[in-house]
N, CA, C and O of each residue as an XYZ file, in Angstrom:
608
protein
N      63.744     48.760     31.025
C      62.778     48.345     30.904
C      62.322     46.728     29.584
O      61.775     45.669     29.892
N      62.712     47.077     28.499
C      63.187     45.885     27.733
C      63.872     45.094     28.409
O      63.348     44.087     27.932
N      64.706     44.634     29.219
C      65.620     43.550     30.262
C      64.641     42.992     30.752
O      64.831     41.777     30.815
N      62.548     43.670     31.574
C      62.509     43.076     32.220
C      61.588     42.521     32.200
O      61.148     41.972     33.210
N      60.728     42.466     30.518
C      59.769     42.372     30.095
C      60.131     40.503     29.264
O      59.316     39.665     28.878
N      62.219     40.450     29.270
C      62.623     39.916     27.901
C      62.671     38.472     29.427
O      62.546     37.295     29.089
N      62.817     38.757     30.625
C      62.840     37.841     31.826
C      61.697     37.625     32.236
O      61.296     36.466     32.133
N      60.909     38.516     32.754
C      59.130     38.423     32.620
C      58.424     36.784     31.971
O      58.095     35.723     32.502
N      58.439     37.353     30.487
C      58.431     36.151     29.296
C      59.407     34.508     29.807
O      58.832     33.421     29.870
N      60.891     34.692     30.109
C      61.479     34.238     30.028
C      60.808     32.700     31.502
O      60.663     31.478     31.476
N      60.589     33.968     32.673
C      59.881     33.171     33.889
C      58.405     32.812     33.435
O      57.777     31.785     33.695
N      58.064     33.756     32.799
C      56.336     32.394     32.545
C      56.230     31.396     31.484
O      55.279     30.630     31.331
N      57.368     31.472     30.703
C      57.570     30.044     29.906
C      57.969     29.185     30.562
O      57.503     28.068     30.337
N      59.287     29.384     31.952
C      59.442     27.964     32.335
C      58.670     27.717     33.603
O      58.413     26.514     33.652
N      58.126     28.446     34.798
C      56.692     28.239     34.570
C      55.301     27.146     34.273
O      54.737     26.176     34.778
N      55.211     28.113     33.025
C      54.493     26.944     32.010
C      55.241     25.689     31.246
O      54.988     24.974     30.276
N      56.015     25.780     31.956
C      56.525     23.986     31.386
C      56.955     23.206     32.378
O      57.356     22.072     32.114
N      56.941     23.702     33.728
C      56.461     23.058     35.113
C      55.783     22.559     35.560
O      55.851     21.601     36.329
N      54.596     23.371     34.983
C      53.062     23.159     35.598
C      53.226     22.928     35.115
O      54.435     22.786     35.303
N      52.817     22.229     33.255
C      52.406     21.237     32.723
C      53.021     20.165     32.670
O      52.518     19.042     32.671
N      54.306     20.481     32.614
C      55.002     18.612     33.009
C      54.809     17.645     33.625
O      55.108     16.519     33.227
N      54.073     18.003     35.120
C      54.098     16.859     36.001
C      53.445     16.105     35.880
O      53.666     15.037     36.451
N      52.225     16.288     35.018
C      50.810     15.074     34.914
C      51.839     13.934     33.379
O      51.425     12.909     32.838
N      52.434     14.266     33.264
C      52.642     13.418     31.419
C      54.048     12.433     31.162
O      55.246     12.581     31.401
N      53.470     11.687     30.734
C      54.767     10.850     30.401
C      56.042     11.144     29.599
O      56.100     12.065     28.784
N      56.666     10.636     29.764
C      57.961     11.069     28.837
C      58.152     10.100     27.154
O      58.610      8.963     27.046
N      57.788     10.732     26.356
C      57.352     10.177     25.171
C      58.773     10.175     24.749
O      59.342     11.259     24.883
N      59.378      9.324     24.333
C      60.919      9.468     24.293
C      61.328      9.090     22.585
O      60.753      8.167     22.009
N      62.111      9.715     22.080
C      62.767      9.174     21.098
C      64.150      8.500     20.476
O      65.345      8.641     20.735
N      63.553      7.859     19.721
C      64.970      6.789     19.357
C      65.590      7.412     18.275
O      65.209      8.386     17.624
N      67.020      6.441     18.116
C      67.684      6.151     17.674
C      66.967      6.546     15.910
O      65.997      7.279     15.718
N      67.797      5.802     14.791
C      66.509      4.906     13.978
C      67.758      3.785     13.806
O      67.459      3.070     12.849
N      68.577      3.523     14.173
C      68.806      1.976     14.409
C      67.993      0.991     15.706
O      67.993     -0.240     15.725
N      67.158      2.125     17.003
C      67.000      1.419     17.863
C      65.800      1.096     17.197
O      65.273      0.017     16.922
N      65.389      2.638     16.936
C      63.780      1.925     16.787
C      63.627      1.134     15.566
O      62.592      0.482     15.433
N      64.624      1.106     14.560
C      64.512     -0.109     13.373
C      64.404     -1.802     14.193
O      63.683     -2.783     14.009
N      65.636     -1.445     15.231
C      65.956     -3.300     16.354
C      64.490     -3.216     17.067
O      63.806     -3.832     16.250
N      64.036     -3.008     17.607
C      62.753     -2.709     18.180
C      60.957     -2.852     17.281
O      59.975     -3.455     17.714
N      61.069     -2.121     16.066
C      60.319     -2.638     15.537
C      60.437     -4.354     14.300
O      59.626     -4.723     13.450
N      61.492     -4.871     14.641
C      62.163     -5.894     14.912
C      61.490     -6.443     15.843
O      60.352     -6.683     15.441
N      61.686     -6.815     17.096
C      61.208     -7.493     18.236
C      59.500     -7.405     18.115
O      58.730     -8.310     18.437
N      59.173     -6.248     17.638
C      57.734     -6.372     17.957
C      57.304     -7.126     16.582
O      56.264     -7.737     16.337
N      57.877     -7.004     16.169
C      57.079     -8.059     14.296
C      57.147     -9.043     15.045
O      56.110     -9.377     15.617
N      58.394     -9.818     15.277
C      58.944    -11.248     16.222
C      57.791    -11.616     17.431
O      57.259    -12.722     17.530
N      57.608    -10.826     18.041
C      56.859    -11.213     19.574
C      55.422    -10.159     19.744
O      55.183     -9.679     20.852
N      54.460     -9.841     18.483
C      53.754     -9.668     18.532
C      53.097     -9.376     20.278
O      53.032     -8.553     21.191
N      52.587    -11.232     19.698
C      51.498    -11.550     20.867
C      52.305    -11.221     22.009
O      51.517    -11.412     22.935
N      53.535    -10.795     22.581
C      53.859    -10.762     24.018
C      53.507     -9.195     24.414
O      54.104     -8.766     25.401
N      52.472     -8.181     23.647
C      51.821     -7.226     23.897
C      50.168     -6.909     23.854
O      49.178     -7.466     23.379
N      50.334     -6.180     24.315
C      48.444     -5.680     24.104
C      48.708     -4.380     23.291
O      49.200     -3.353     23.759
N      48.220     -4.616     21.716
C      48.737     -3.778     21.096
C      46.766     -3.291     20.391
O      45.855     -3.990     19.945
N      46.914     -1.793     20.644
C      46.110     -0.881     19.920
C      45.900     -0.183     19.258
O      46.843      0.530     19.600
N      45.260      0.597     18.161
C      45.399      1.325     17.177
C      44.234      1.983     17.065
O      43.239      1.712     17.739
N      44.322      3.198     15.906
C      43.474      3.898     16.003
C      43.817      4.205     14.518
O      44.293      3.202     13.986
N      43.741      5.111     13.805
C      43.455      5.724     12.600
C      45.242      6.161     12.146
O      45.252      6.151     10.915
N      46.425      6.458     12.574
C      47.474      6.998     12.853
C      47.807      6.810     13.416
O      48.714      7.626     13.578
N      47.819      5.649     14.632
C      49.047      6.211     15.810
C      48.498      3.805     16.188
O      47.846      2.840     15.790
N      49.371      4.266     17.092
C      49.692      1.672     16.917
C      50.503      2.136     18.573
O      51.155      3.104     18.964
N      50.044      0.914     19.153
C      50.909      1.272     20.872
C      50.833     -0.097     21.260
O      49.910     -0.894     21.093
N      52.390     -0.308     22.025
C      52.585     -1.644     22.436
C      52.614     -1.927     23.425
O      53.769     -1.663     23.758
N      51.835     -2.557     24.724
C      51.648     -2.059     25.848
C      51.989     -3.664     26.380
O      51.155     -4.530     26.115
N      53.250     -4.039     27.147
C      53.582     -5.399     27.296
C      52.715     -6.315     28.243
O      52.336     -5.936     29.351
N      52.433     -7.553     27.708
C      51.929     -7.913     28.783
C      52.495     -8.538     29.903
O      51.745     -9.322     30.483
N      53.504     -8.409     30.309
C      54.027     -9.263     31.445
C      54.700     -8.450     32.542
O      55.757     -8.680     33.129
N      53.771     -7.367     32.691
C      54.279     -5.770     33.161
C      52.835     -5.339     34.311
O      51.830     -5.862     33.829
N      52.618     -4.857     35.134
C      52.246     -4.716     36.174
C      51.348     -2.938     35.775
O      50.319     -2.530     36.313
N      52.072     -2.307     34.836
C      52.010     -0.992     34.247
C      50.967     -1.825     32.657
O      50.997     -2.896     32.053
N      50.091     -0.409     32.579
C      48.939     -0.277     31.692
C      48.850      0.946     30.982
O      48.914      2.061     31.499
N      48.660      0.627     29.441
C      48.696      2.347     28.605
C      46.810      1.777     28.646
O      46.218      0.751     28.981
N      46.513      2.823     28.219
C      44.606      2.360     28.364
C      44.571      3.589     26.540
O      45.535      3.920     25.849
N      43.667      3.792     26.422
C      43.687      4.536     25.207
C      42.003      4.161     25.264
O      41.409      3.258     25.853
N      41.338      5.675     24.063
C      39.901      6.029     23.747
C      39.105      4.421     23.284
O      39.495      3.746     22.332
N      38.401      4.190     23.833
C      37.713      3.314     23.610
C      37.598      2.841     22.832
O      37.580      1.611     22.852
N      37.383      3.893     21.147
C      37.094      3.542     19.582
C      38.446      3.084     19.327
O      38.609      2.916     18.118
N      39.294      2.867     19.896
C      40.400      2.283     19.233
C      39.920      0.363     18.920
O      38.956     -0.334     19.239
N      40.967      0.175     18.290
C      40.403     -0.885     17.638
C      41.951     -2.319     18.658
O      43.068     -1.877     18.924
N      41.639     -3.543     18.934
C      42.524     -3.970     19.488
C      43.795     -5.169     18.583
O      42.850     -5.676     17.978
N      44.567     -5.670     18.242
C      44.963     -6.765     17.685
C      44.889     -7.703     18.935
O      45.278     -7.730     20.102
N      44.267     -8.359     18.160
C      43.553    -10.118     18.990
C      44.423    -11.653     18.191
O      44.866    -12.671     18.723
N      44.395    -11.306     17.038
C      45.233    -12.444     16.285
C      46.568    -12.236     15.319
O      47.159    -11.186     15.070
N      46.800    -13.351     14.938
C      47.775    -13.147     13.996
C      47.453    -12.171     12.802
O      48.132    -11.169     12.574
N      45.880    -12.718     11.737
C      45.780    -12.459     10.910
C      45.885    -10.832     11.132
O      46.624    -10.152     10.420
N      45.103    -10.285     12.154
C      45.014     -8.926     11.864
C      46.121     -8.120     12.508
O      45.731     -7.035     12.938
N      47.362     -8.376     12.675
C      48.014     -8.087     13.458
C      49.050     -8.019     11.688
O      49.961     -7.193     11.630
N      48.821     -8.757     10.662
C      49.701     -9.662      9.476
C      49.532     -8.289      9.214
O      50.378     -7.395      9.244
N      47.414     -8.197      8.752
C      47.524     -7.394      7.845
C      47.729     -5.191      8.062
O      47.955     -4.357      7.185
N      47.531     -5.016      9.462
C      48.428     -4.184      9.998
C      49.460     -3.990      9.436
O      49.207     -3.380      8.397
N      50.704     -4.204      9.560
C      52.041     -4.954      9.125
C      51.724     -4.405      6.795
O      52.245     -3.643      5.981
N      50.715     -5.320      6.818
C      50.935     -5.243      5.244
C      50.085     -4.220      4.959
O      49.779     -4.156      3.768
N      49.368     -2.992      6.029
C      48.733     -1.980      5.452
C      47.158     -2.500      4.420
O      46.677     -1.864      3.482
N      46.892     -3.202      4.727
C      45.418     -3.969      4.598
C      44.397     -4.149      5.047
O      43.381     -4.473      4.433
N      44.552     -3.915      6.512
C      43.361     -3.495      6.972
C      42.453     -2.279      6.839
O      43.092     -1.226      6.814
N      41.640     -2.197      6.783
C      40.757     -0.676      7.229
C      40.847     -0.676      8.398
O      41.071     -1.619      9.157
N      40.564      1.077      8.748
C      40.413      1.643      9.770
C      38.900      2.258     10.410
O      38.113      2.257     11.357
N      39.239      2.798      8.968
C      37.845      3.919      8.137
C      37.613      4.142      6.941
O      38.597      3.982      6.219
N      36.875      4.391      6.541
C      37.113      4.623      4.582
C      38.381      5.153      3.917
O      38.919      4.756      2.884
N      38.823      6.381      4.942
C      39.296      6.817      4.174
C      41.007      6.419      5.024
O      41.751      7.092      4.310
N      41.534      6.028      5.629
C      42.326      5.497      6.519
C      42.645      4.197      6.548
O      41.835      3.277      6.657
N      44.418      4.051      6.403
C      44.537      2.216      6.366
C      45.204      2.314      7.882
O      45.700      3.429      8.048
N      45.368      1.320      9.191
C      46.187      1.966      9.782
C      47.311      0.847      9.821
O      47.802      0.413     10.863
N      47.667      0.419      8.469
C      49.344     -0.150      8.112
C      49.687      1.136      7.628
O      50.776      0.903      7.104
N      49.453      2.397      7.456
C      49.821      3.498      6.663
C      50.746      4.160      8.216
O      51.528      5.058      7.904
N      50.733      3.839      9.690
C      51.520      3.569     10.612
C      52.101      2.713     10.807
O      52.452      2.966     11.960
N      52.457      1.956     10.614
C      53.673      0.787     10.384
C      54.787      0.803      9.640
O      54.692      0.544      8.440
N      56.190      1.147     10.290
C      57.076      1.373      9.787
C      57.447      3.170     10.314
O      58.671      3.292     10.366
N      56.910      4.158     10.593
C      56.669      5.167     11.190
C      58.305      4.972     12.739
O      58.497      3.904     13.321
N      59.018      6.052     12.968
C      59.889      5.656     13.611
C      58.871      4.949     15.276
O      57.656      4.997     15.471
N      59.935      4.382     16.159
C      59.080      3.790     17.032
C      59.120      4.782     18.041
O      60.108      5.499     17.880
N      58.099      5.263     19.493
C      59.084      6.360     20.272
C      58.713      4.873     22.255
O      57.911      3.943     22.333
N      59.602      5.332     23.220
C      59.529      4.667     24.101
C      58.378      5.367     25.389
O      58.491      6.566     25.642
N      57.617      4.764     25.923
C      56.580      5.735     26.694
C      57.249      5.427     28.273
O      57.430      4.293     28.715
N      57.603      6.852     29.091
C      58.079      6.332     30.166
C      57.328      7.326     31.240
O      56.569      8.282     31.084
N      57.819      6.741     32.284
C      56.886      6.895     33.480
C      58.284      7.540     34.860
O      58.446      6.617     35.658
N      59.116      8.672     35.203
C      59.721      8.227     36.208
C      60.947      7.135     36.755
O      61.473      6.583     37.721
N      60.916      7.349     35.077
C      62.293      5.893     35.288
C      62.102      4.479     35.204
O      62.798      3.584     35.684
N      60.679      4.385     34.275
C      59.658      3.204     34.713
C      58.842      3.171     32.687
O      58.028      3.889     32.107
N      59.432      2.280     32.392
C      58.837      1.516     31.161
C      57.287      1.070     31.261
O      56.847      0.247     32.063
N      56.302      2.009     29.966
C      55.914      1.028     29.388
C      55.109      1.029     29.364
O      54.067      1.088     30.016
N      55.997      0.866     27.475
C      55.790      0.715     25.885
C      56.163      1.588     25.348
O      56.764      2.591     25.734
N      55.598      1.045     23.748
C      55.990      1.584     22.541
C      54.681      2.053     21.702
O      53.637      1.409     21.601
N      54.941      3.212     21.171
C      54.512      4.099     20.456
C      54.580      4.119     19.284
O      55.702      3.641     19.116
N      54.226      4.311     18.400
C      54.647      3.924     16.948
C      53.497      5.540     15.948
O      52.369      5.053     15.871
N      53.472      6.212     15.649
C      52.176      7.140     14.476
C      53.187      8.359     13.980
O      54.266      8.906     14.208
N      52.235      8.365     13.288
C      52.610      9.582     11.834
C      53.040     10.801     12.220
O      53.057     10.765     13.450
N      53.408     11.896     11.833
C      53.984     13.487     11.679
C      53.092     13.835     12.690
O      53.228     14.168     13.867
N      51.763     13.613     11.639
C      51.009     14.475     12.211
C      49.202     13.808     12.779
O      48.042     13.958     12.393
N      49.952     13.020     13.929
C      49.393     13.218     14.997
C      50.483     13.173     15.911
O      51.607     12.673     15.914
N      49.582     14.058     16.915
C      50.290     14.186     18.014
C      49.918     13.381     19.625
O      49.030     13.085     20.425
N      50.697     13.352     19.461
C      50.158     12.103     21.100
C      51.055     12.317     22.290
O      52.168     12.809     22.106
N      50.599     11.940     23.653
C      50.312     12.721     24.446
C      49.932     11.471     25.873
O      48.901     10.799     25.876
N      50.746     11.411     26.712
C      50.801      9.809     26.810
C      50.484     10.772     29.048
O      51.373     11.219     29.772
N      48.767     10.690     29.385
C      48.651     11.811     30.494
C      49.122     10.599     31.997
O      48.875      9.403     31.845
N      49.475     10.864     32.716
C      49.347     10.001     33.988
C      48.160      9.723     34.470
O      47.308     10.595     34.641
N      48.004      8.630     34.706
C      46.494      8.501     35.575
C      46.191      7.929     36.608
O      45.150      8.072     37.250
N      47.562      6.877     36.954
C      47.734      6.815     38.588
C      49.092      6.200     38.475
O      49.809      6.396     37.494
N      49.433      5.460     39.483
C      51.270      4.812     39.284
C      51.664      4.111     37.900
O      52.636      4.342     37.180
N      50.516      3.089     37.719
C      50.271      1.721     37.277
C      50.364      2.284     35.296
O      50.834      1.721     34.307
N      49.875      3.209     35.437
C      48.651      3.932     34.376
C      49.041      5.203     33.603
O      49.459      6.296     33.985
N      48.773      4.711     32.420
C      48.779      6.494     31.351
C      47.578      6.199     30.535
O      46.959      5.151     30.352
N      47.327      8.083     29.847
C      46.140      7.296     29.032
C      46.958      7.922     27.719
O      47.646      8.922     27.924
N      46.916      7.515     26.751
C      47.660      7.415     25.497
C      46.651      8.983     25.134
O      45.769      9.176     25.971
N      46.724      9.855     24.193
C      45.437     10.973     23.563
C      46.237     10.739     22.503
O      47.324     10.209     22.734
N      45.963     10.999     21.449
C      45.703     11.008     20.069
C      45.504     13.061     19.730
O      44.601     13.778     20.162
N      46.320     13.344     19.127
C      45.570     14.905     18.736
C      45.793     14.614     17.106
O      46.869     14.044     16.925
N      45.033     14.867     15.845
C      45.596     15.279     14.818
C      44.648     16.349     13.827
O      43.718     15.602     13.522
N      44.479     17.152     13.423
C      44.122     18.299     12.824
C      43.526     18.577     14.332
O      44.127     18.317     15.374
N      42.310     19.119     14.233
C      41.165     19.782     15.185
C      40.576     18.671     15.802
O      39.763     18.756     16.722
N      41.174     17.134     15.064
C      40.665     16.206     16.387
C      40.961     15.831     17.765
O      42.187     15.937     17.794
N      40.498     15.370     19.196
C      40.827     14.802     19.475
C      40.565     14.160     20.117
O      39.497     14.508     20.620
N      41.081     12.860     20.680
C      40.697     11.347     20.680
C      40.789     10.951     22.573
O      41.082      9.876     23.097
N      40.496     11.988     23.093
C      40.085     12.075     24.677
C      38.710     11.471     24.870
O      38.093     11.854     23.876
N      37.915     10.753     25.590
C      37.202      9.814     26.002
C      36.276     11.231     26.429
O      35.193     11.111     27.001
């Protein structure tokens, strides 16, 4: 009887994993050296990306491709060198309690869908991020932090 319970539990977990994984992008962890190299590339070539940020997350969507990373409408965007510098230096205020620059320096992760690269994301460990597939060229990045959800 115990054997059947274990097999049933394993089957349920397996089916949940398969059922939940179909509509989400893969957010891939990188090695420390890869992350640092990409951070430097992003610092040097920030204008090649549509950069969106909120309290704990920064998203880099390459401008030169047809792929899009959508974020919540309350997120802000980097439109000039001054804003980008403030984020990197940690001097930009997103809300009275938080600075977006606190995110910069955290590991960079890659967003992939079916072997296609969409962009980069950097976030605090306390922020849980997921990228839901909208269509073949678009993902929506969702951020959860504590009980707060950044869905539209």
